[in-house]
BAGU-419245 format. One line per field, with one value per atom (N, C-alpha, C): residue number from 1; chain; atom name; x, z, y. Coordinates in pm, 1 decimal. Layout:
N
pos <- NUM,... .
unit <- A,... .
site <- CA,... .
xx <- X,... .
zz <- Z,... .
yy <- Y,... .
//
This chain:
133
pos <- 1,1,1,2,2,2,3,3,3,4,4,4,5,5,5,6,6,6,7,7,7,8,8,8,9,9,9,10,10,10,11,11,11,12,12,12,13,13,13,14,14,14,15,15,15,16,16,16,17,17,17,18,18,18,19,19,19,20,20,20,21,21,21,22,22,22,23,23,23,24,24,24,25,25,25,26,26,26,27,27,27,28,28,28,29,29,29,30,30,30,31,31,31,32,32,32,33,33,33,34,34,34,35,35,35,36,36,36,37,37,37,38,38,38,39,39,39,40,40,40,41,41,41,42,42,42,43,43,43,44,44,44,45,45,45,46,46,46,47,47,47,48,48,48,49,49,49,50,50,50,51,51,51,52,52,52,53,53,53,54,54,54,55,55,55,56,56,56,57,57,57,58,58,58,59,59,59,60,60,60,61,61,61,62,62,62,63,63,63,64,64,64,65,65,65,66,66,66,67,67,67,68,68,68,69,69,69,70,70,70,71,71,71,72,72,72,73,73,73,74,74,74,75,75,75,76,76,76,77,77,77,78,78,78,79,79,79,80,80,80,81,81,81,82,82,82,83,83,83,84,84,84,85,85,85,86,86,86,87,87,87,88,88,88,89,89,89,90,90,90,91,91,91,92,92,92,93,93,93,94,94,94,95,95,95,96,96,96,97,97,97,98,98,98,99,99,99,100,100,100,101,101,101,102,102,102,103,103,103,104,104,104,105,105,105,106,106,106,107,107,107,108,108,108,109,109,109,110,110,110,111,111,111,112,112,112,113,113,113,114,114,114,115,115,115,116,116,116,117,117,117,118,118,118,119,119,119,120,120,120,121,121,121,122,122,122,123,123,123,124,124,124,125,125,125,126,126,126,127,127,127,128,128,128,129,129,129,130,130,130,131,131,131,132,132,132,133,133,133 .
unit <- A,A,A,A,A,A,A,A,A,A,A,A,A,A,A,A,A,A,A,A,A,A,A,A,A,A,A,A,A,A,A,A,A,A,A,A,A,A,A,A,A,A,A,A,A,A,A,A,A,A,A,A,A,A,A,A,A,A,A,A,A,A,A,A,A,A,A,A,A,A,A,A,A,A,A,A,A,A,A,A,A,A,A,A,A,A,A,A,A,A,A,A,A,A,A,A,A,A,A,A,A,A,A,A,A,A,A,A,A,A,A,A,A,A,A,A,A,A,A,A,A,A,A,A,A,A,A,A,A,A,A,A,A,A,A,A,A,A,A,A,A,A,A,A,A,A,A,A,A,A,A,A,A,A,A,A,A,A,A,A,A,A,A,A,A,A,A,A,A,A,A,A,A,A,A,A,A,A,A,A,A,A,A,A,A,A,A,A,A,A,A,A,A,A,A,A,A,A,A,A,A,A,A,A,A,A,A,A,A,A,A,A,A,A,A,A,A,A,A,A,A,A,A,A,A,A,A,A,A,A,A,A,A,A,A,A,A,A,A,A,A,A,A,A,A,A,A,A,A,A,A,A,A,A,A,A,A,A,A,A,A,A,A,A,A,A,A,A,A,A,A,A,A,A,A,A,A,A,A,A,A,A,A,A,A,A,A,A,A,A,A,A,A,A,A,A,A,A,A,A,A,A,A,A,A,A,A,A,A,A,A,A,A,A,A,A,A,A,A,A,A,A,A,A,A,A,A,A,A,A,A,A,A,A,A,A,A,A,A,A,A,A,A,A,A,A,A,A,A,A,A,A,A,A,A,A,A,A,A,A,A,A,A,A,A,A,A,A,A,A,A,A,A,A,A,A,A,A,A,A,A,A,A,A,A,A,A,A,A,A,A,A,A,A,A,A,A,A,A .
site <- N,CA,C,N,CA,C,N,CA,C,N,CA,C,N,CA,C,N,CA,C,N,CA,C,N,CA,C,N,CA,C,N,CA,C,N,CA,C,N,CA,C,N,CA,C,N,CA,C,N,CA,C,N,CA,C,N,CA,C,N,CA,C,N,CA,C,N,CA,C,N,CA,C,N,CA,C,N,CA,C,N,CA,C,N,CA,C,N,CA,C,N,CA,C,N,CA,C,N,CA,C,N,CA,C,N,CA,C,N,CA,C,N,CA,C,N,CA,C,N,CA,C,N,CA,C,N,CA,C,N,CA,C,N,CA,C,N,CA,C,N,CA,C,N,CA,C,N,CA,C,N,CA,C,N,CA,C,N,CA,C,N,CA,C,N,CA,C,N,CA,C,N,CA,C,N,CA,C,N,CA,C,N,CA,C,N,CA,C,N,CA,C,N,CA,C,N,CA,C,N,CA,C,N,CA,C,N,CA,C,N,CA,C,N,CA,C,N,CA,C,N,CA,C,N,CA,C,N,CA,C,N,CA,C,N,CA,C,N,CA,C,N,CA,C,N,CA,C,N,CA,C,N,CA,C,N,CA,C,N,CA,C,N,CA,C,N,CA,C,N,CA,C,N,CA,C,N,CA,C,N,CA,C,N,CA,C,N,CA,C,N,CA,C,N,CA,C,N,CA,C,N,CA,C,N,CA,C,N,CA,C,N,CA,C,N,CA,C,N,CA,C,N,CA,C,N,CA,C,N,CA,C,N,CA,C,N,CA,C,N,CA,C,N,CA,C,N,CA,C,N,CA,C,N,CA,C,N,CA,C,N,CA,C,N,CA,C,N,CA,C,N,CA,C,N,CA,C,N,CA,C,N,CA,C,N,CA,C,N,CA,C,N,CA,C,N,CA,C,N,CA,C,N,CA,C,N,CA,C,N,CA,C,N,CA,C,N,CA,C,N,CA,C,N,CA,C,N,CA,C,N,CA,C,N,CA,C,N,CA,C,N,CA,C,N,CA,C,N,CA,C,N,CA,C,N,CA,C,N,CA,C,N,CA,C .
xx <- 4826.8,4741.2,4595.8,4527.9,4389.8,4296.6,4201.0,4099.3,3978.3,3979.1,3863.2,3825.2,3919.8,3879.7,3815.5,3864.8,3808.5,3666.2,3642.2,3507.2,3412.9,3456.5,3372.3,3345.7,3443.1,3423.8,3315.6,3320.1,3218.5,3080.5,3075.7,2949.6,2895.0,2982.7,2940.9,2892.3,2958.8,2915.3,2774.3,2743.3,2608.4,2505.5,2533.1,2436.5,2431.1,2539.2,2536.0,2446.3,2462.6,2376.4,2230.4,2207.8,2072.6,2012.8,2083.1,2031.6,2010.8,2096.6,2085.6,2000.5,1944.1,1857.1,1927.3,2052.6,2138.6,2132.0,2042.8,2022.1,2148.8,2214.9,2337.4,2448.8,2461.7,2561.5,2534.8,2407.7,2370.6,2405.6,2377.4,2407.5,2557.5,2640.1,2786.0,2839.0,2766.6,2814.3,2791.3,2697.6,2661.1,2745.0,2777.2,2860.8,2796.6,2882.2,2838.1,2885.3,2992.1,3047.5,2998.0,2953.1,2902.4,2750.6,2686.9,2541.7,2506.2,2397.5,2356.4,2215.6,2192.3,2063.3,2033.8,1906.7,1868.1,1737.5,1728.6,1603.7,1571.8,1477.4,1429.5,1330.6,1318.0,1223.6,1081.6,1025.7,889.9,874.7,984.4,979.6,1023.9,985.3,1043.7,1187.7,1268.0,1405.8,1409.5,1502.0,1525.6,1655.2,1654.7,1770.5,1802.1,1923.8,1967.4,1979.0,2076.6,2107.0,1989.1,1920.6,1809.2,1700.6,1661.5,1556.5,1601.7,1725.6,1777.7,1785.7,1839.3,1854.4,1719.4,1623.6,1488.7,1427.5,1451.3,1397.2,1457.6,1590.0,1653.2,1605.4,1586.3,1535.5,1397.8,1312.5,1179.5,1187.0,1270.6,1283.8,1339.6,1445.7,1512.6,1432.5,1345.7,1263.3,1135.0,1106.3,986.3,1011.9,943.1,964.9,917.4,839.8,794.2,891.6,998.3,1097.5,1160.1,1178.1,1229.9,1378.5,1418.4,1560.5,1629.2,1757.0,1829.3,1971.3,2020.3,2161.8,2211.0,2340.4,2402.1,2494.6,2486.0,2573.7,2619.9,2718.9,2767.9,2812.9,2882.7,2929.8,3051.1,3047.2,3161.6,3186.0,3309.5,3344.4,3416.5,3391.2,3452.7,3501.2,3628.9,3689.2,3712.8,3676.9,3699.9,3757.2,3886.9,3951.4,3904.3,3839.5,3791.7,3644.4,3592.5,3456.1,3461.6,3360.3,3352.2,3205.9,3177.6,3043.2,3050.6,2948.1,2935.2,2801.8,2805.4,2683.3,2672.5,2555.1,2537.1,2390.4,2366.3,2229.1,2187.6,2065.5,2004.3,1904.7,1924.7,1839.5,1743.0,1615.1,1508.7,1438.0,1350.4,1279.5,1201.5,1134.2,1044.5,1092.2,1209.7,1251.0,1402.4,1448.6,1587.5,1588.3,1672.9,1690.4,1833.8,1856.1,1991.9,2010.8,2126.7,2152.2,2279.4,2278.7,2398.0,2421.6,2539.4,2579.6,2701.2,2690.5,2798.5,2863.7,2997.4,3076.2,3169.9,3206.4,3306.4,3404.8,3530.4,3629.7,3601.2,3592.4,3563.8,3641.9,3730.8,3814.4,3889.2,3938.1,4019.4,3942.8,3809.1,3728.9,3621.7,3568.2,3463.4,3328.2,3255.0,3122.6,3020.1,2903.1,2798.1,2739.0,2719.6,2654.6,2526.1,2508.1,2385.6,2361.1,2234.0,2190.1,2064.5,2060.4,1939.8,1923.3,1803.0,1773.8,1644.5,1641.2,1523.9,1510.8,1387.8,1369.0,1453.3,1499.5,1583.4,1572.3,1605.8,1611.1,1726.6,1713.4,1821.9,1946.2,2063.3,2186.3,2206.8,2268.1,2302.0,2419.0,2407.6,2518.1,2620.0,2741.0,2847.2,2944.0,3000.8,3098.4,3227.9,3295.4,3422.4,3523.5,3612.7,3709.9,3800.8,3843.7,3933.6,4066.7,4121.3,4251.8,4357.3,4456.3,4561.2,4640.3,4682.1,4763.2,4910.0,4985.5,5130.4,5193.6,5276.6,5341.4,5487.8 .
zz <- -489.9,-391.1,-414.8,-309.6,-317.4,-355.8,-440.8,-480.5,-385.8,-292.6,-204.9,-130.6,-69.1,-0.1,-94.3,-216.6,-311.2,-351.9,-368.9,-402.9,-285.4,-165.0,-47.1,-28.2,-62.2,-54.8,-153.9,-276.9,-376.9,-331.2,-270.6,-219.4,-107.8,-17.4,92.5,37.9,-65.3,-126.5,-183.9,-239.1,-289.8,-177.6,-63.1,47.1,113.5,110.5,161.7,72.2,-58.9,-151.2,-133.7,-116.3,-96.0,32.0,142.1,271.5,277.2,208.7,213.3,98.6,18.1,-93.6,-191.1,-219.2,-304.3,-448.7,-528.1,-665.7,-748.6,-735.1,-811.6,-770.9,-640.1,-592.1,-645.0,-646.8,-700.3,-848.4,-921.8,-1064.8,-1090.4,-1006.6,-1022.4,-999.8,-921.6,-884.9,-992.7,-1083.6,-1183.8,-1309.9,-1371.9,-1491.9,-1605.6,-1686.8,-1806.9,-1933.6,-1923.8,-2041.1,-2053.5,-1944.3,-1943.3,-1930.4,-1983.1,-1970.7,-1824.7,-1777.3,-1638.6,-1631.7,-1522.3,-1494.9,-1346.5,-1309.9,-1169.2,-1148.4,-1033.7,-996.1,-852.6,-840.9,-709.1,-659.6,-527.9,-476.3,-529.1,-590.7,-640.7,-775.7,-834.6,-964.6,-1074.3,-1197.4,-1309.0,-1331.4,-1399.5,-1426.0,-1509.4,-1473.0,-1548.8,-1626.2,-1752.1,-1839.2,-1906.1,-1887.9,-1949.4,-1847.4,-1869.2,-1772.4,-1751.2,-1858.5,-1843.1,-1751.4,-1772.9,-1691.6,-1547.2,-1527.5,-1391.6,-1317.1,-1380.3,-1311.1,-1285.3,-1375.5,-1350.9,-1227.9,-1214.0,-1096.9,-968.3,-969.3,-848.5,-819.3,-921.3,-899.1,-833.9,-878.4,-819.6,-675.7,-652.0,-517.0,-420.7,-460.2,-370.0,-345.7,-437.9,-417.9,-341.5,-317.6,-244.5,-94.5,-29.5,114.5,198.3,139.7,212.2,200.3,122.6,112.0,248.7,286.4,420.0,433.7,558.7,589.6,568.5,530.4,498.7,551.6,599.9,634.4,573.6,551.1,491.2,593.6,605.6,696.3,629.6,690.3,649.1,502.4,459.3,320.7,299.8,191.4,151.2,2.8,-33.1,-172.4,-234.0,-362.7,-440.3,-571.7,-601.5,-719.1,-825.2,-949.2,-1062.4,-1174.6,-1173.6,-1275.6,-1268.0,-1375.6,-1379.9,-1341.3,-1281.0,-1228.1,-1082.1,-1007.9,-866.1,-825.1,-720.4,-664.8,-512.9,-455.3,-310.4,-273.0,-174.2,-114.0,23.2,53.3,180.9,223.0,343.1,393.3,396.3,352.6,362.0,476.5,573.0,691.3,683.7,679.8,677.9,812.1,837.2,965.0,988.4,885.9,900.9,831.6,769.2,691.7,674.2,637.5,598.2,456.5,373.7,237.2,221.5,128.7,90.2,-49.1,-70.9,-198.3,-262.5,-393.5,-472.4,-554.9,-539.5,-613.9,-696.8,-827.2,-918.2,-971.2,-973.6,-1015.1,-1128.4,-1210.5,-1315.4,-1306.3,-1337.5,-1342.3,-1463.8,-1437.8,-1544.5,-1514.6,-1602.0,-1582.1,-1448.9,-1413.2,-1293.6,-1163.1,-1166.3,-1044.6,-1061.3,-948.7,-950.6,-964.9,-1070.7,-1097.5,-1096.8,-1043.7,-1033.4,-1170.7,-1198.7,-1322.1,-1294.3,-1171.0,-1137.3,-986.9,-951.6,-811.6,-809.6,-714.7,-694.3,-545.8,-496.1,-354.9,-343.0,-242.2,-219.4,-70.3,-24.0,118.0,159.9,283.5,338.4,490.3,554.4,699.8,745.1,862.9,919.0,933.6,912.7,926.5,1070.7,1085.2,1220.2,1270.2,1390.3,1449.8,1502.1,1459.7,1507.9,1588.0,1686.6,1767.4,1690.0,1700.3,1629.6,1684.2,1598.4,1647.7,1751.8,1845.1,1948.2,1885.4,1931.6,1882.6,1954.8,1880.9,1946.8,2041.8,2148.7,2245.1,2214.8,2233.2,2212.0,2343.5,2337.0,2460.2,2458.8 .
yy <- -399.2,-334.7,-376.1,-411.1,-456.1,-340.7,-370.7,-272.7,-276.0,-371.9,-387.4,-259.7,-186.6,-62.4,39.7,49.1,145.3,105.6,-23.9,-70.7,-45.9,-76.7,-52.1,96.8,181.1,325.6,369.3,317.6,350.9,303.3,185.6,133.0,222.3,264.1,352.3,486.2,538.3,664.2,650.6,533.8,507.3,521.3,459.8,464.8,601.5,675.7,813.3,898.7,885.6,959.7,917.8,788.3,735.6,794.0,783.6,828.7,980.0,1054.6,1201.1,1256.3,1166.0,1203.5,1298.6,1266.0,1348.4,1297.4,1355.8,1311.2,1331.5,1447.0,1472.1,1376.6,1351.5,1256.5,1117.1,1077.2,945.8,938.5,1043.7,1046.7,1030.2,1091.2,1082.6,941.4,860.3,726.8,621.5,648.5,549.1,565.5,454.6,452.0,530.6,586.5,657.6,586.7,509.6,441.3,297.8,240.5,103.9,105.9,3.8,-10.2,-34.7,26.4,9.6,-50.4,-122.2,-183.7,-171.1,-186.5,-175.6,-251.1,-319.3,-385.1,-343.4,-249.6,-208.0,-314.3,-331.2,-432.0,-408.6,-511.2,-503.7,-435.2,-390.6,-322.3,-418.8,-389.7,-464.7,-417.9,-496.4,-453.3,-325.4,-237.1,-114.0,-131.6,-92.3,-110.7,22.4,70.1,194.4,305.8,391.0,496.5,591.3,629.7,723.9,667.2,542.7,480.8,464.2,421.2,400.6,533.3,636.4,764.4,830.6,812.3,864.2,796.8,666.0,595.6,650.7,675.1,729.6,870.8,952.0,1087.6,1081.7,989.3,974.9,923.4,825.1,769.2,873.0,940.3,1033.7,1161.1,1196.3,1316.7,1286.7,1159.4,1119.2,1130.8,1221.6,1243.4,1125.1,1033.9,915.1,797.8,814.9,707.5,683.7,556.8,528.5,562.2,585.6,602.8,468.9,472.9,350.3,357.5,244.1,230.2,99.2,94.7,-23.6,-88.1,-221.1,-295.0,-423.5,-485.4,-616.6,-620.4,-517.1,-509.5,-598.8,-676.0,-758.7,-736.5,-707.2,-678.8,-797.7,-817.6,-923.5,-861.7,-876.8,-815.1,-922.0,-889.6,-978.9,-892.0,-874.4,-790.8,-647.0,-599.8,-461.5,-450.7,-555.7,-555.3,-596.9,-556.6,-592.4,-591.9,-667.2,-659.8,-657.9,-597.4,-589.4,-651.5,-738.1,-790.8,-725.9,-671.8,-602.3,-608.2,-560.9,-551.3,-405.3,-381.7,-250.5,-257.0,-171.6,-170.6,-53.2,-86.5,12.4,5.8,101.6,102.9,-26.6,-75.5,-189.4,-317.1,-313.7,-430.3,-433.9,-551.1,-569.2,-624.1,-566.2,-613.1,-659.5,-751.1,-786.2,-725.9,-667.3,-599.9,-652.9,-651.3,-676.7,-551.0,-493.9,-375.3,-411.5,-390.9,-427.7,-300.7,-302.2,-187.2,-226.7,-128.0,-146.0,-30.7,-60.4,46.4,133.8,262.5,358.0,484.7,523.2,642.9,637.9,520.0,504.1,493.1,495.7,482.9,377.5,331.9,229.8,298.2,262.1,318.7,206.5,236.5,136.5,106.9,-21.2,-63.3,-141.5,-187.2,-259.8,-254.8,-239.0,-246.8,-332.0,-424.9,-504.9,-528.9,-509.6,-533.6,-613.4,-700.8,-784.3,-812.4,-838.5,-870.7,-990.2,-984.8,-1091.8,-1089.3,-1200.9,-1197.9,-1109.5,-1053.1,-972.0,-1058.7,-1000.4,-1079.8,-1122.1,-1236.6,-1282.4,-1200.2,-1154.0,-1078.5,-1178.2,-1162.0,-1248.5,-1163.3,-1224.6,-1152.9,-1142.1,-1026.9,-1014.7,-1115.2,-1163.7,-1260.4,-1195.8,-1277.9,-1225.1,-1189.2,-1077.0,-1036.2,-1116.9,-1164.3,-1241.0,-1150.3,-1208.2,-1131.7,-1152.9,-1049.1,-1056.3,-1096.9,-1198.8,-1245.2,-1215.3 .
//
């Protein structure tokens, strides 16, 4: 059975916590047994759970933080690790993000997040569905 839906679900939960400014929800999504890192746009790299979670608490409690949505998510599984590449859509900008997950206690937990400015993704038309004859 493919782990891709479970990884995409964990990624979506990250953006739901981000968009709803849910500090506790964000804390639940990040690994506790594996080392974590994070690179917010324009920030130096953060290393260690305490530093990463403090950054999220500050971001999510800031009422000036922009609204965010996630689109164009693609998951890639490598054994007990996985990563998602997606676009973060803000009011004034588009970022591309890489979110890395590790299996921990039977679930996918985030171990790294990095986002950087990028051009908006090209919209492609969905492929035509084959017709049954």
